[in-house]
VEXRO-229725 format. One record per residue (C-alpha): x, y, z. Coordinates in steps of 0.1 Angstrom, whole numbers, plus 2048, in hexadecimal, padded with zeros to 3 digits. Layout:
XYZ ...
//
This chain:
8930B84CD 8990BD4A8 89D0DD496 8AC0D8473 8C90EB466 8B00F844C 89A105469 8B711A475 8C3125453 8A612E43B 8A914041A 89315F41D 88F184417 8981A242B 8971B6440 88A1A045D 88317B462 86A18247D 85A1A146F 85C19B449 860175443 84A16A460 82C180456 830174431 83015043D 812156454 7FE166437 807148421 7FB13043D 7DB14343F 7D513F41A 7DA11941E 7C011A43A 7A812D424 7AD115407 7A40F841E 78510942D 761105421 75C12B420 75A141401 77015E40A 76C1803F9 78719340B 7A3192424 7B11AA43E 7C91AA45C 7D71BB47A 7FB1BD487 8021BE4AC 81F1C44C4 8411C74B4 8321C0492 81E1E0496 8391F64A6 8541EE48D 8401DF471 8441FB458 86A1FB45D 86B1D6459 8541D543B 83B1C044F 81D1CF43C 82D1C841A 8361A5424 81319D431 8031AA411 81B1963FB 814177411 7EF17B40B 7F717D3E6 80915B3E7 82E1663EB 846151401 86815C40E 87D1403FE 86F1473DB 86C16D3DE 86F1803BE 8751A63C5 86A1B23A2 84A19D3A2 8431A93C6 8441CD3BB 82D1C739E 8151B43B4 8141D03CF 80D1EA3B4 7F11D53A6 7E11D03C9 7E21F53D0 7D01FB3AF 7B61DF3B0 7B21DB3D5 7B31B53D0 7CB1993D9 7CB17B3C2 7DB15D3D2 7DC13C3BF 7BF1243C7 7A81403D4 7911593C4 79D17E3C2 79A18C3E6 7921AF3EF 7AF1C0401 7B61E5404 7DA1EA411 7CF20B420 7B31FE436 7B41D8437 7D61D4449 7D71E846A 7F31EE483 7E61E94A7 7FD1FD4BF 7EB1F14DE 7F71D44F4 8071B74E2 7F31974DD 7F717F4FB 80B1644E9 82A1774DD 83619A4D5 8331934B0 80E18C4AA 7F719048C 7D2188485 7C717F462 7A217D458 78E17343A 76D185433 74E17D41F 73D193405 72C1A7422 74E1AD432 747196450 76318145D 75F15C454 78215045E 79C15E475 7BE152481 7D8160498 7FD15B490 81D1624A3 83E167492 85615A4AD 87716249C 88D154480 86F151469 85D138480 83813D481 81E12E499 7F813149A 7E71394BA 7DE1144C0 8021094B8 8101224D1 7F71164EB 8030F34E7 8271004EE 8300F54CA 84E10C4CC 85F0F34E4 84C0D34E0 85F0C54C2 8590A04BF 87A08D4C4 8720744A9 88C05A4A1 8AA0714A1 8CA0604AC 8D607E4C0 8B80914CE 8CB0A94E5 8B60C64F4 8D20D5509 8F70DC504 8FF0C5521 8EC0A9510 8FD0B14EF 91F0AE4FF 91608E510 90B07F4EF 92A08A4DE 94007B4F9 92D05A4F8 92C0574D2 94E0654CA 93E07C4AF 9410A14AA 9230B84AE 9210BB488 921095484 90509149D 8F10AC48C 8F709D46A 8EA07B477 8CA08C483 8C609E461 8CA07D44E 8A907045D 898087444 8B108C428 8CB078415 8F0081418 8EE0903F5 8CF0A53FC 8DD0B141D 8FE0BC40D 8EC0CC3EF 8D40E0405 8F00EC41C 9040F53FE 8E710B3F2 8E511C414 90A125412 9061303EE 8E91483F7 8FD155414 91C15B400 90916A3E3 8FA1823FC 91D18C408 9281923E4 90A1A83DB 90F1BC3FA 9341C13F2 92C1CE3CF 90F1E53D7 90F2083E5 8F52233E9 8DB22D403 8C6213415 8A0217414 88B222432 892247437 8B124644D 8C824D430 8E023243C 8FB22E422 90820B419 92C208425 9361E541D 9411EB3F9 957209403 9671F7420 96D1D840A 97C1EC3EE 9941FC406 99E1DB416 9A41CC3F3 9BA1EA3EA 9CF1E5409 9D71C0401 9FC1B93FF A061DD407 A121D542B 9FE1F3436 9E31E244B 9E31DE470 9DD1BB47D 9BB1C548A 9B01CC466 9A41A8466 9871B447B 97D1CA45E 97B1AC447 96419A45F 94F1B9463 94C1C043E 93F19E435 9241A0450 91B1C4447 9181BA422 8FD1A042C 8EA1B8442 8EA1D4429 8DB1BC411 8C21B242B 8B91D6433 8B31DB40E 89A1BE40D 8B11A63FB 8B41813FD 8C617541C 8C8156432 8BA158455 8D714F46C 8C314B482 8B116B47A 8B318645F 8BD1A1478 8DB18A480 8E017C45D 903189458 916179475 91715446A 91F15B445 93917544F 94C15C465 94A14144B 957159431 973165449 97D14144F 97D138429 99015741E 9A815D43B 9AF13C44D 9C8127439 9BA105443 99710D438 9850FA41E 9620FE410 95B0D9414 9570DF439 93D0FB437 9230E043D 9330D745E 9330FC467 90E10045F 9040DF471 9170E9491 90910D490 8E60FF48B 8EA0E84A9 8F21064BF 8D711B4B0 8BE0FF4B7 8C70FE4DB 8C31244DF 8A11234CD 8941054E0 89F111503 89C1374FF 89514C4E0 8A41594BF 88A1764BE 89419A4C4 8701A14CD 8721874E9 89518B4F6 8A61A94E5 8C41A74CE 8D618F4E5 8BE1754D6 8C717F4B3 8EB18A4AF 8F41794CF 8E61584C3 8F615D4A1 9181634B1 9151444C6 90D1304A6 92913F492 94213A4AE 9381154B2 93A11048C 95D120489 96A10C4A7 95D0EC498 96D0F1475 98E0FA487 98D0D8497 9800E24B9 9730C64CF 94E0C64D8 9570D54FA 96A0F14E9 94D0F74D1 9350FA4EE 94D1124FF 9501274E0 92A12B4DE 928133502 94214E501 93115F4E3 90F15E4F2 91A168515 929188507 9091934F6 8F318E515 8DD1AC51B 8DF1BB4F8 8C01CD4EF 8AD1D04CE 8A61F54C7 8A71FA4A1 8A621F498 885227486 87D202487 8951FA46B 8AE1DD46B 8CB1F6465 8D7208484 8E61F9499 8DF1D7487 8F71D946A 9171E147E 90B1CB49A 90E1AC484 9321B647C 93A1B84A1 9271974A6 93E18648D 95D19449E 9511874C0 9491654B1 96C1614A3 97B16D4C4 9661544D7 9701374C1 9951414C4 9931434EA 9811214EC 99C1114D6 9B711E4ED 9A710B509 99E0E650F 9780EB510 9750EE536 96510E541 95011C55D 92F12754C 91D10C538 90C115518 8EB10A527 8EF123542 8F613F52A 8D7136515 8C2136535 8D015753F 8C816651E 8A4159521 8A0168544 8B0189539 89918C51C 87B185532 8861A154A 88F1B952E 8781D7529 8611D550A 8721F64FF 8911E24F6 8811C54E5 87C1CF4C0 8621EA4C7 8782084BF 86A2194DF 88C21C4F1 8B121D4EE 8C12294CE 89F22A4BD 8942484D3 8B62594D7 8BF25F4B3 8B32834A8 89A28748C 89126248B 
//
């Protein structure tokens, strides 16, 4: 099994990897399919199903799909150009992707929200169609956004492409945590070193370090923007950005001997909240492993760099590689999608990744790293995904802060032990999968239960 560090950490756009980035990627894939087809398309249209319909407006799924059909991609997203493009589409009723003729598309009628039963393959389904000059469908494809920006066509899902990753010639092709620990023991390597060896099958040392450096730079830039920006988040809930005010207060208290020891939790939280406020505003973030959980990993890295004396930025790559190894295990054996397994699959997975990364850069053994990930995931089991008004704001923003705190606590507890513990990480991952399977659809990113229906006037 091989999922790259750049599969788990993707530069993208908020507010959701599954509901914003995924549909944009799916639309871009459909354009590629159309370019390769023998047909002469005159128009395009689509329909959103399941969670993409129920929370699509709050997640900007319609906007992302329309921009994807215009040729936009998450990793090169330009917000100003996107606004100009959407305004032009509303006026002309045309999308104009490169390599294709102008295509009829009316945002009011050609993209529909289907609130009936979800499509059979996944809770996040969408159907895209190309039409001829008479309006008849000449090409159609179904796509599923399975979390973290990953997209599969109906055929790919049918082939179980989500799990059937070719092992290739990777030196350490571990598919379970138990196998990972066995390989670490036999090789004498750390989890980061094994993960690096796998990555080097596709990249040089310089390319790998450069690309991981960019991931951290985008993460850190996102934190900095969030710490500098205040105001009201879009979407209609009138949620006020809080990270800047909290950060300003924390900075003013430095050196005054007026802070309680637990104030360190506020630093962890504010870094995460800064990221998720940027995400909620539609800014550039890194999926880690999703947008809804994008604040946890960068917050723990920033906490480590700013508040742990032995920290050095040269080891951020080891943090990311270790975190990606854990995230890959969760995705391969369960899910990182809130629409499949609730928030345990998003913030829970992110906390497990962050705990493992922190434990690794604080010189934990592979056994302690696995223990840290297990503790963090175990104590998110059962967490639902019930965003108020379908927006990635409440409870998502604060939840990332608490996820970061749990990750640091999990790493610290693991480092106090010798790596021996009762519940293996593999068991926690399987429990998360089973819990998600049993969880009511109301609590899996549909905004039909939980906080989403118990907040007045929403």
